[in-house]
N, C-alpha and C positions, 0 to 999 in steps of 0.2 A: 225478620221472621225466624223463629227458633227452629232448629232441626228436630224433627220427630221421627221416632221409629215405631209408631203405632202399626200393628199388623205384621211387624217383622219378628223373625225368630233368630236369636243370636246364640251361638255356642262359643264359650270361652273355655279352652282347656287350661288346666293348672290354675283354676280361679278360686282356690280355697284361701288364698292370701296374696299379699304383695300386689304386683301389677295386675294379675288376673282378677283379683277381687275388685280392684278399682274399675276395671273395664266392665265387669258384670254389673256392678252397682250403677255405673253411668248409663249403660244401655237400658237397664230396668227403669231408671228415673225418667227416661225419655220415651217410655212406652213399649219397649221391646219385651217380648217373652224370652227368658234367658234360661239356657241350660248351663248349670254350674258343674263343670267337670273337675274332679280332683281325686286322684288315687289315695291321697293322704300319706304319701311316702315322705321320707326325710330327704334332705338335699342330695344325698348320694343314691337315692332310689330304693332305699330299704324300707320295709314296713308297709303297712296299709291301714287306713282309717277313714271312716265316713264323716268324722267330726268336722273337718275343715269345710267341706262342701255344704254340709247341713247348716253350719253357722251362717254362711253367706246367703243361702236360700232364706233362712229365717229373717235376716236383715232386710232382704228385698221385700218379702211378704209383709213384714212389719210396716213398711212404707207404702203398702198398697200395690206393690208390683207383682208380676207373675214370674215364677221361677221353679225349676225342678233340679234336683241333684242327680249327678251321675258319678259313679265311683269306679268305672272301668279304666284300665290302662289305655293310653292313646294308641297302643299297638293294636287294640281291638276296635278299630275305627268304626266298623259296622255297628257294633253295640252302642258306641257313643252317639252316633247319628240317629240310631233307632230310638234313643231316649227322646230326642227332639220330635221325631215323627209321631211317636206314641202320645206325647204330652200335648203337642201343638199342631201336628199335621203337616209341617213343612220345615225347611231349614233355609235361611236366607244369608246368614253371616257366620263365618268360621274364623275365629281368632286363635291361631296356633301359638299358644303361650307356654305350655307345659315344658318343664326342663329340669335337669339335675346337673350336678357337677361331680366329677371324679378327677380332680387336678393331680397331675404327676408330671415330673420332667419327662421328656420323651424317652430317655433311656430306661426309665422305671415304669413306663406305661405298659400294662398287661393287656392281653387279648380281651379280658373281661372289661377293663377300663375303657378300651376303645369301642367294643361292641355295644355295651350298655348305653353309652352316650349317643351313639348313632341310632340305636333302637328307639330311644325316647324322643330325641330331637328330630332327626331326619325321617326315619321310618314312621314314627308316630304322626308327624305332620302329614306325611304322604298318605298314611292309612285313613286318617280322619277326613282329609280333603277328598280323597278318592271316593269315600262312601257318600259324601255330600254332592259330588260333581254332577251326576246325572239328574238329581233332583233340581239342582240349580239350572241345568240346561233346559229341562222340561218346562220350568216356570219362567225362563228367559230373564233371570235375575240371580246374581250372587256376588258377594263381597268376601274376599279372603285376605287374611293378614298372615304373613310369615314373620317370625321373630328371629332375627340374626343378632349379632353383637359386634362390638368393636374388636373383640378377639377374632371373630370370623373375617372381618374386613382387613384388619391390620396384622393379626397374629399377636400372641401373648405368651410369655414364658410360662411353662407348666400347663398349658391348655391346648396341646396339639390335637387331642381327640375332640375337644369342644370346638376349637377353631374350625376344624375340617367339617364337622357336622353343620355348624352355623353358616359357613359359606356355601355349603351344599344347598341349604334352604334358599339362598338367594338365586342360585341357578334354577331350582325347581320353580320358584315364584315367577321368574322371567319367562319360562316356557309356558306356564299356566296362563300368564297374561296374554300370550300370543294365541294359544288354543281357545281360550275362553272369550275372546273379544267378540266373536260373532254371536255369542249367546248372552251378551250383556253381563258377563262375569268379569269382574275386575280383581286383580291380585297385586298387592304391593307388599313391600318388605320394610320393616322398621328395625332399627338398632337402638333400643331405649337405654338410657343411662339413668337408673333409678335405684332407690334403696329397696332391697328385697332379701329374701332368704339366701338367694344366690350371691348377690353383690356384697352382702355384709361380710362375706368371707375374704373379700379382696379389697374392701374399702375401709377407711377409718370410720368410727361411729359418728363423728361430726359430719363427714361427707355424706354418709348414708342418710342422716337426718335432713340434710339440705336438699337432697335429690328425691323429692317425694313422688310416689307413683301417680298421684293425682295430676301431676304436670304432664304426664304422657297420655292419659286417657282421652283428652279432647282431640288429639291428632288421630287416634285410632277411630273414634266415632265419626269424624269427618270422612276419613278414607272409606268407611263402611256405609256411608249414606248414599242413597240413590242419586242425589244431586252431584256427587263427586265422580268425575270421569277419569281421574288419575289412574294410570295402569302401568304396571311393570316398573315402578319407581322404587328407589331406596332412600330412606330417610333416617337421619340420626336425630335424637331428641333427648332433652334433659333440662331440668331446672327452668322450664318455660321457654327454652330455645328449641327451634326446629330447623334443620338444614337438609337440603336435598343433595345427594351425591350422584355423580355420573363419571363415566370413564373418560379418561383423557389420554391421547396418544401423541407422541412426538411426530414431526414430519418424517423422521427417519432418513435413511440413505440407502441407495442401491449399491450393493457391494460386490457386484459381479459385472463382467463384460461379456458381450455376446461371443459365443464360441470359445470362451476361455473358462478354465476351472475356477470355482470360487474357493478362496483360501482363508484360513484364520488370520493371516497377516492383513488381508484386506478388511476384515471385520475390525481388527485392532486399530487400523489407521483411520477408520471412519467412526470410531466409538463415541467421540465427543459429539459428533453430529447426530448419531443414532439416539443419544440421550438428551438432546437439546429440545426443551419443551417450548421454545419460542414459536409462536404461531401454531400451537398444538391443535390437533383436530379432536372432535368429540363424537366418535361413531356411536350410534344408538341401536344398531341391530347387526346381526350376522351379515345381512345383505350390504349394509353400508360399509362394514369392515372389509368385506371381500371386494366390493366395487372400488374402494379407494386404492386397494392393492393393485387391482387390474389397471386402474387409471394411471397409477405411477409407472407400472411396467410398460404401458404403451409408449412411454417416452424413452425406453431403453433402446439405445442404438438407433437413432433416427434414420439410418441408412437401411433399416429393415430388420426389425426384431420382434420381440414379444409384444403383442398389442391386443386390445379388446375389439372384438368384431360382433356384429349383430347376431350371427348364428351361433356364437359360442355357447350362449345360454342366457337366461334372464331371470331376475327375481324382483319382485315389487318392493320398493323402499317405503311405500305408503299404501293406502287402501285402493281397492279396485271397485269401480262403479259401473256395473254392466249397463245400467240405464243410460249412461252417457256414451258408452263405447259401442254398443250394438247398433249396427246400421251405419256407422261412420265409414266413409270411403277414404282410402289412402290416395295420395297423388298418383296419377297414371304413370306407368313406366313403359319405355319402348325398348325393343331388342332387335338389333339389325344383325343378320348373320348370312354367311355364305356356306357353300358345301363343306368348307374346311371345318366349321364348327360341328356340323352333323357327323363328319368322319371322326373328329376328335372325341366327340361324345361316345360314339360306338366303340372306339378303342378304350375309352375310360371305363366302360362297363363290360370289358373282357372280350370283345370281338377280335378275331384274328384272321389274317390272310391264310393261315394254315387250314381253315375251314372254307372250302369253296362257296358254301352257301352264304358266307358272310360278305362276300365280295360286293354284293348289291348295296351294302351299307358302308363300304369302305372305299369304293372307287367311283368317282364322279362321272367316269366315262362308261360305266356299266349301263346296259340297255334298260335295266330296271332299277337304276340308282334311286334309293329311297332313304328317308329319315326314320330312324327307330322311333316308334310311337312314344316311348317314355322320355324322349327329348322334350316333350311338352312341359315337363317340370322346369326346364332351364329358363325360358323367357318369363315364366310365371313367378319364379322365386325372386326375381329382381325387386318385386314390390316389398319383400321383407329385407333383402340384402341391402337395399338403399336406405334403410332406417326409417321408412315411413310409418311403421307401427308405433314408434316412440312418440309420434306427434298426435296420436289419438287421445282425445280427452277421456278421462275415466280409466286410463291405463298408464299409471305412473310407473314405467318399467325401466329398470337398469338391466342391461343385457349381460348378465353373468350367470343366470340360472335357467335358461330356456333349453328344454329338450324337445327334439322333433318327435312327437308321439305317434302320429298317423299321417297317411297321405292317400288322397284319392285323386285320380286323373281320369277324365273322360274326353275322348276325341269325337268331334262331330264330322270330321273329314280327315284324310291322311295329311300329315304335316308337310308343308312345302320344304324344299331343300335349301331355300335361300329367301331373303326378303326382310321386311320390317314388320314386326308384330307389336301390338299395343296391349298391355295388360291393365285391367281395372280391378282393384281389390276392395273388398268390403268385409268388415268385421261381422260375421254371421251370428256369433254368440260368444258369451264368456261364461264358463261353467266353474262351479266351486267343487273341487274334489277333496276338500279338507286339507290335505297335505300340500296342495298346490292349486293353481288355476289353469284351466284349459281355454285357450283362445282358438276359435274356429275362424279361419280366414279364407273366404271364398275369392277366387281369382278367375276372372274371365279373360281369355286372350283372343284378340281379333286380328284378322288380316284385312285391313281396310274396315269395311262395315260388316264383314262376315265373321261370325263366331267360329273359331277354330277348335278351342279346347277349354275345359273347365278343370280347375284344381281346387281342392280343399286341403289346406295345411292345418293340421291339428298340432298346436304347440303347447307343451306343458311347462308352466312357470313354477318352479320349485319354491315352496315356502310362501306362495301368494294366495293360498286358500284361506278359508275362514271368514269370508266377507258376507256370508248369508245368501249366496246365489243358488241357482238350481244345479243339480248334479248331471242332468241329462238334457238333450236338446233334440227336437224334431228335425233340426237343420243338419245334424251330423250324419255323415255317411258311415253307416255302421260296419264294423268288422264282422266276419261270419266264420264260425269254426268249421273245420273240414269234416267230411263224412267219417263215421266211425268204422272204417275198414282200411285194409291195406291200400296204399296209393296205387294208381294205375301206372304212373311213370315216375321214375326217380332219375334226376339228372345231377351229375356231380361236375363241378367246374372249379378250377384253381384260380385264385387271385395271385397277383405277384406282390413282391415287397414294395414295388413302386406303384401299386394300383391307386392309392390315395393321391400320390403326387401327380399321377396322370389325370385322374378324375377331376381334381380341383381346377384344372385348366379350363373346364367348362363353366367356371364362374363362382364356385364356392371357395372363397379364399380363406376360410376359417383356419387359423394356424393350429387348431386342435388336431388337424389331419396331417400336419407336416413337421411341426416344431415340438421336439421332445420335452422341452421345458414348459411349454404351454400345456401340453397333454398332462404333464405331471401335476400342474395346478388343478386340473380337473379330476385327479385321482387315477389316471391311467399310467401304466408303466411305459407306454410308447404311444405314438400317434395312432388313432383309430381310423378305420375306413368310414367314409360317408355312408349314412343310412340309405341315401338315394342312389348310391352306387350299387349296393346289394339289391335294392329295388329294381334297378336296371338289369342286373344279372338274372333275377327271378323272372322278370317279364319276358326276356328274350328266350328263356328256357321254354316257357309256355308257347311263345310264338313259333319256336322251332318244332316242338313235338305235337302241337295241335292245330297249327295254322300254316304249316309249310313255309314259314318265314315270310308270309304275306302280310305286310302292315295294314292293308285295307281290311283285314279280318278283325283287327284290334278295335275294341270298343271302349273298355274301361278297366282300371286296376285299382284295388284298394289294399293297403297293407298297414299293419301295426308294427312299429319298431320296438323290439323287445330288449335285445342286448347288442352290444357293439361287436364288430368283426375287426380282427387285426389283419392288416395287409400281409399276404402270404398264406393265410388260411384258405381252406377249401370250402366252398359253399355247396350244400346238397339241397336241391329243390325237390320236394315231394308234391306230386300233383294228382288231383282227383277230378275226373270229368263227370259233370252232371249237366247234361244238355249242352247249352252254349256257355255255361259257366265252368271255369276251371279253378277249383279250390287249390290253394297251395300253402305250404309252410316251408320256410328255409332254415336250415341248420348249418352250424359249423361242423363239417363232416369229420368223422373219425375213420373213414374207410382207409385201409392201409395202402392200397395200390389203385391208382386212378388213371384213366385216360380222359382228357377233357379238351374239347376243341381240336382234336386231332394231334395233340402233343402229349407226351408221356411225362408223368411226374413220379419219380421213384422215391419211395419212403423207406427209411430205416428207422423202425420204431424202437425207442429206448425209454426206460423208466416210465412205464405206463402210457400216459397220453402225450408225452413230449417226444416230438419227432424231428428228425433231420431230413429235410427235403432237398433233393438234388434237381434243380431245374436248369437245363442248359449247363453252363459252366459255373453257376453260382451255388454255393452251399449255404443255406440259411436255416435257422431254427425257428419253428413256429409251434404254437400250442393248439392242438385240436381239442375242442371241448364237447362236441355233440350237442351244444346248447341251441335252442330255438332262437333265431335272431329276427325272423319275420313271422308273424302269427296272424290268425284271423283274416288271411289274405285271399284274394280271388282275382281272376281276370275274366271279364266278359268278352266274348267273341261275337262278331256278327255271324249269322248262319252262312254256311257254305253256299256257293252259287249253284246253278243248275247242273254244274259238272261235279257236284259233290259225290262222295262215296256212295251215299244212299241211293241216289238216282242212277248212278252208273251200274251198280250191282243189280238194281231192280230191272233195268232194261238190258242187262247182259252186255254192257258196252266195253268191258275190260277183257281184252284177249289174253292178258297175262294170267287171269284166273285159271284158265285151262292148264297153263304151264305149271303153276304152283300146285294145282290139284294132282298133276302127274308126279311132280317132285315129291309131294306128300306120300303118294302110294309107294314110290320107290324107296323112300326113307323107311317106311314100315317094313319093307322086305330086307333092306341091307343097311340099315342105319348104323349098326355097330361098326361095320366096315368103314363107313364114311367118317364116323367119329375118330377112328384111328388114323385115317388119311388126312383129315382136315383139321379137327380139334379147334373149332372156332364157332362163335355165335354171330350170325349175319342178320342184320336188320335191313329190310327192303322198304323203301318209300316209293310207291308207284304214283306218278302224276298223270293228269290228263288235262289238256288245255291250260297248262301252267299252274294247276291247282292239285292239292293232295287228293288222291282218289282211293288209295288203299295202303295198308301197312302189313307186312309179314315178318315173322321172326322164325329163322331157321337155326335151331340149336343142334349143332354138330360137335358138341363139346362135352355134353353131360349125358350119362346113361347110354341108351340105345338111339339117341337122336330124336328130334321131333320138328314138326312144322306147324305153326298155328297163325291164324290171322290176328293181327293186333300188334301194338308196339312192344319193343323189347324190354321196356321198363328200366333203361339205363344199363343193361347187361351186355349189350352188343360189343363185340370186338371191332366190328367194322360195319358201317352203315352205307348202303348204296341207294342213291336217289336217281331215278331214271324215269322217263316217260313211258307210258304203256306201249306206244308205237316203237320207240327205240329199244325197249326191252325185247320185243319180238324180233327186231332186226338182229340183235346180238344172239338170241337163242337160235335163230335159223341160219346163223353164219353169214349173214349179209352185211354185218357191221362188226368190224374188229373192236374188241373191248378197249384196247389201248387208244385207238383213234377216237373212239367215243369219249374216253376220259379227257384226252387233250383238247378235244373240240368243245368240251363242256356239256356234252349230251349225257354223260354218265358221271355222276359225282360220288366221290368216295371219302368217307370220314373215318378216322380211327387208324387202325393198323393197316396201312395201304398194302403192305407186302402180302397180307392174307388174301387180298383180292385175286392174287395169281391162282389161288385154288378154286376160283369160280369155274375155271375151264372143266375141272373134274365134274362139277355139279351140273353145269349147263349142257355140256356135250354128251356126257354118259348117262345122265339121269333125267333129262328133260325133253328128249326127242319125242315129238308128237306122232 
């Protein structure tokens, strides 16, 4: 059955003669409507004439075909394509054939020689193809040909400008082949060897006569037919011969050793092996190229070196089929843990014994020993860490380009501090984001038959988009922007240089977070902090400021990971309270002087945002960026119990309210004097029945002093947590503050030395 182009509209640039003329005539002969484009310039780009294009149009029409002429430069791509739309109402095929020559040895090549060649060949093909692209997308059909040359593939004396432009067309075509695949747009590249106005300047008359353009046209027509599914390929053709080219790569050689510098001598000694094409490989994509490198590196230093891991990242080496993948279940995974794992996780997300409130998460002997709620991601992520995702049909994944995009965690009851948990994971959806694919993985975690928690991992697979899938999903747990007002509370916390090294002990062994050489492969100057570590920092900030560190109040958390954090940087969590939902976003802080978790971090700022931080006895350099690293995030809390602040104040159950009312009156009268004596901001957290009941901020540092009900917003120099009953005992002199502190009844965070000034406030300004 012969190939027909009835109903198709083909544009051939530079078709007033030579190869272009043959293409135009051939398309028209098989039923295509043809736009014959030719500026009518000479081989060096000079002059302009309509004669060449008109003559070809006349030939086509004389044979009963349909054709129109276009005389615009290919740099005016919109005008060229508009000719097709005006005459025939659509555009199906673009053959980028127009070209000129300005041959010079490299030393004699002028700016004009370089620029003009690139404008006609590379920019011209870009301009025409871009003008046709959306029309092809909308009609779900398109065929594009780019024309390179042997000079572009191999190089040729006197044609540096031409060679560079021609090889640039191959790179353009390869990318269009990827981006156009989902729209049924195919793009291929040809390197024709034929007699034409261009080749007659570099070939003998006899050779030109034997290399007829009519021997190239049949290949072009096949590549442009709807039956042809070839895509992203390169072909040489001439004299009736056609050959397909592909890249070939030697097996190569690793020329470095772990923990040793790489040297030019090592390269020299391995050179023969590097250049040995025995058993050569033939990578067909960026993904295959990178995957093979990572695979080779995994063998480096079998005692423990650079290797590929499931969480490093992933890219599809072939197509994605959501119809096959969605609903598939991964093999169940089990996670057995003891209190040690709970404590290690708490340390990994920045908890410290310097903060008395943290002891319930760090000491298994504490009367309220608990597991941090965000520990719920740890047993759940085993489903991905164990490689189960790679076994799912419809997801042909190589794990070199996966980014952790978003995370949702919901608890149905407080996590146990030990036991065995079982997680069951299901592919909830696969979305097409164009530049990549998003895989939604739902993980339910059980203790026996009881559902403990639910996680949704949202992973972005770079370069895996374009398969024609949906962009959104009803199954996705959506991120939510924060309110458009100043945050209610801001918490600043310092990570340490070893934060990632500590957090990875909870189970994420990705060398991206510890191995500098592996981090460099991912484009980072140094290992980065785990996104789920920042996630843990932010969650415990909410737990502290809005739930009195009571894990039973925690219901759910959602975050979107935006940018990486470097170990040693400070995290600033901004929080907005809207009912039982706490909106938040987390930044890398630029604040110059911070107190976090009761320890002081001194900063000496130099050269803008580059700071030297002194923590303990170690001096390290970190870069503070003020960039948002967690966005669209929120924490949902369960409502407070009957001992909540609202009920307590409604029934007048807090005795301390009377004391703070009296303190407030005294500050109005002599606040300036207190500011001189005290010079500090105190935050009070009053509890009742072990639950948060009220918060007060006493500012004896700024202006004439003030007292208001509510959190300090991260500005407190010292924070005191005490029960309503014990507060009254201290105020009335029946309980010594030091004894209350050492017995755990009165907890102090921040600059503990400032707490000595409480005597001035409580004894002189709070007597009832």
